[in-house]
Every structure is written in structure tokens, then in C-alpha cells.
N, C-alpha and C positions, 0 to 999 in steps of 0.2 A: 468469775475466777477471783479468788481473794488476793488482797495484796498484803504483804508482810513487812515489818520495819526489819531492816538488815542488821541493826545493832543489838536489838533485844529479842528479835523472833516474835514479836508481838504482832497480833493480826490488826489490821487498819480497817476501821469501819467504813463501809461506802458512803453513808450518809453524814456521819460525824467527822470523817477525815481525820480520826484520833486514834493513836496507837492504844491497845488495850492494856499493854503493860507498863510503858514508861509515861504515857499521856501526851506525847509530841503531837502536834496538829499541824497539818499541812493546808496551804491555801487551796481554795477550790480550783485554780488553775492547774494544780498537780495532776488532776484526773485527765487533762486534756493535753499534757506535754507528752511528746514522742521523742525519744525515749523517756520513761518516767524518771523521776528524780533519783539520784545516785542512792539515796539512803532507803528506797523502796524496792521491793522486788515482787514478781508476780510468779505465783505458783500455778501450774496447770494441774486441776484435778483430774486424776485419772478415771476412765470409765470403770464401772464395776465389773468385776470379773465373771458375772453371770452372762453366758452367750445369749445372743438374740435368738429367739424362736421364729421360724418361718416355715412355709410349706415345704413338704418333703420333695415336691416335684422340682423345686428350684436347684436341688443338688444334681438332678440329671440333665439339665439344659446347662451348656457351657456358659460362664460368666454371668449368670443370672443371680447367684448366690452372693455376689460381691456387694450389691447394694444394700440388701436386708442385713448384712453383717455390720454395716456402718451405722444403721439406725438404732435408736434406743430401744430396749426391750420393753415396749409398750403392749397393751393388750390391742388385739386385732381391731375392736370398734375404735379405738383412739387413732390408730393409724390411717383407717379409712376415713375418719372425721377430718383429719388434717389434710389428707389428700383432696377431699371434697372442697375444704376451705380455700387451699391452694388453687384449685382449678377455678373456683368461683372468683377469686382475686385477680388471676390472669384474664378470664374473660372480661371482668368489669374493666380492668386497665386497658385491654385491647380495644373495647367498646369507646371508652373515654378518649383514647388516642385518636382513633378513626372519626370521632365526632358524631357517633349515632345516637 
């Protein structure tokens, strides 16, 4: 989510911490302040208007289509890959916690 300078509406670079319009530069501690400095504002980038595609059987079962609607519109192989990685991370963390 990008940050913008409130006075000139210039975009603030994440690495340079510098406004693209007026050139004002913030200290590195500005990224860790909560709330952010008063002259910075954060805009939430809206999701694309393209709806997520999912299996048609999800509309027939109650409350199943709620989760796919929140997910990004990635290809099926990417969603399966992310699910496999997530399960692998959970299994590894569980084994590390149990000490096996």
C-alpha cells in the first residue's frame, strides 16, 4: 500500500523515503511509527473489479462461496501451489514445536 505526501499528493518511495513531487525526505523511523506522521497518508489500493472464478458447485453448498470470493483471481495451479506450501509450513512448524 503506497504512502502519499498530504501537502503535494506526491507518492513516497518505500526505499528512498522521498516524495516524488516536492522531494521531502522522512527518517527511516517514520515507517515504524503508528500512527504514521501527520504529513503522510496511506491509501488502500482497491481490488480489481474482476470477480474471482471458482467451481460452480461452491454456489450450491451454503457458505462455501464466501472464502473463494475473498481470494485473488489466480489460476487454479497457483492456488493449489499456495495451499500445498501453506500445509507444508504448518506441518514443519508442528514438527519443530513437538521436537520430532
